N, C-alpha and C positions, 0 to 999 in steps of 0.2 A: 504494500500500500504506500503510495507516494502522496505528498501534499503539493498542491500548486497554489502559489501566492500570486494573485493578480495585482500587479503594481505598475501597470502600463499607462494609465490614464493621464490626462493633462493636468488634473487637479486645479482647474481654472477658478473654481469657487473658493478654494482654500485661502487665496489672497496673501500669501507670504512666502518667503524664501527661508528655509528649503521647502521643496514640494512636500505635500503630506506623506507621500510614499517614503521619502527619506526620513522624515520626522517620526513616523509611526511604525515603520517596518521592524525596528528592533524588538518592540513589544510583541508583535505577531510572531516573529521568529523564535522568541523566547518561549512562547506558549507551545509552538510546534515541537521544540526540543523536549518539552515535558510530556509530550503525547507519545503514543505508540506508533506513529508513522515511521516508515523505514527511510525515506529520503524526502528532501524538499527541493522544489524547483520554483524559483522566483522569475516571473515574467516582467520584463521592462519594456518601455515604449517611448513615451514622450520625454522622459527625464533619465539621465544616468543615475544608477543606484550604487550605493557604497558596498554592495555585495555582488557575488557572482550571479549573473542572471542570463536568461534566455531572451534575446531581443525579439520583439514582435513588430515587424515593419507595418503590419495592417492594424495596429492597435486602434486607430480612429474608427474602424468599422464597428467597434463595440466590444463588450467584455467577452463575448463568445469567440471573437477572433483571437483575443489574447489567450483565452483558455485553450483554444485549438493549438496555438503555438506551444504552450506548456505541455499539453498532452503529447504532441509530436516529439518532444524532447525526452519523454520517459522511455526507459528500457522495455524491451519486448516482454520481459517477465512480470512487469507491473500488471496486476489484476484489476486495480481500481485506483482512482485518484480522489483525494479529498480536497475540495476547492475552498479557499479562504480569501478574504480581501485584505489588502495591505492597509486599508483605512478602517480596519476593525480592531483597534488596539486593546479591547477588553476581551478578546478571544480567550476562552477558558479551555485548557487542554482536556478537561473532563468531557466537554461537548464533542471534541474530536474523537475521543475514545468511545463515547456512547454511539456515535454514528458508525464508526468502524466496527464495533462489537455487534451492533444490530445487523449490519450487512454480512458479517461473518456467520452469524447465527441463522439469518433468514434469506440471504441472497437478495436478488433483485437487481434492477438497473440503476436505481437512484434512491438515495436516502438523505433526508435533510433534517437539520435541527430546527425545532420550533421553541419560541420563548413566549409564554403567555398566549399561545395559539397563533403566533405570527411566524411564518416560515422565513428563516434567515440562513446564515451559514454557520458552520460548515455544511457543505453538500458533498456527498460521496457519489461518484459516477463510476459504475462498472465499465470495463473496457467495451462491453457490448453496445454502449450508447455513445462512445466517444465520437463516432462519425456523424451523429445526429445533433451535435451542439450547434444551435443557431447563433446568429450574430448577437442577439440580445442576451445570450448566456444560458447557464444551467437553470436559472430561475424559471424559465419557461417549460422545462421538462417536468413531467409528472414524477413525484417522488413519494416514497413512504416516509412518514413523519415520525421523528423521535423527540418526545417532549424533553426539554431542558429548562423547565420552568423554575427550577431551584437555582439556576445559574444566571449570572449577569449576561445579557445579550452582548455580542461582540462589538457592537457599535458600528456606525457608518459616518465617519467624520467628513464633513464637507467644508467647514469653515474653521479657521484657526481660533484658538482660545486667546483672547486679548491678554497681553502681559498684565500681571497684577490681579487677574481674576481668580 
């Protein structure tokens, strides 16, 4: 099981330098290191990143294009990929492990975490659906839902927090 971190967007609403991917990526990577995933692939696009990454020249087409770049970089033996967002700094490694454990126990094409009934990430995609990822991303694919109501949602940061807040 690999993890793919989508970090390719322009972060135009964030409004500061460094881009949100650079500012928030360390927290996401730390959560991944605490989880049971076997490897991590970070996908870059609009901005250079301070970590090794897979560049996605088509990142402007949408998150699905970035996801397809990350999936293409995985080794043949990868059975599934857990997708997370670089702008989700509150990602809990327990959510990753729940999604992975659910897929290992029950199989299926896609499994997604929910928080208080809202589908968010992480989302696990079995290899069987990798070719079906549309430009809008994994969110549009049907998935079995795994409740993570006792955990903090990963977040989706669009704007910088002003200094002194």
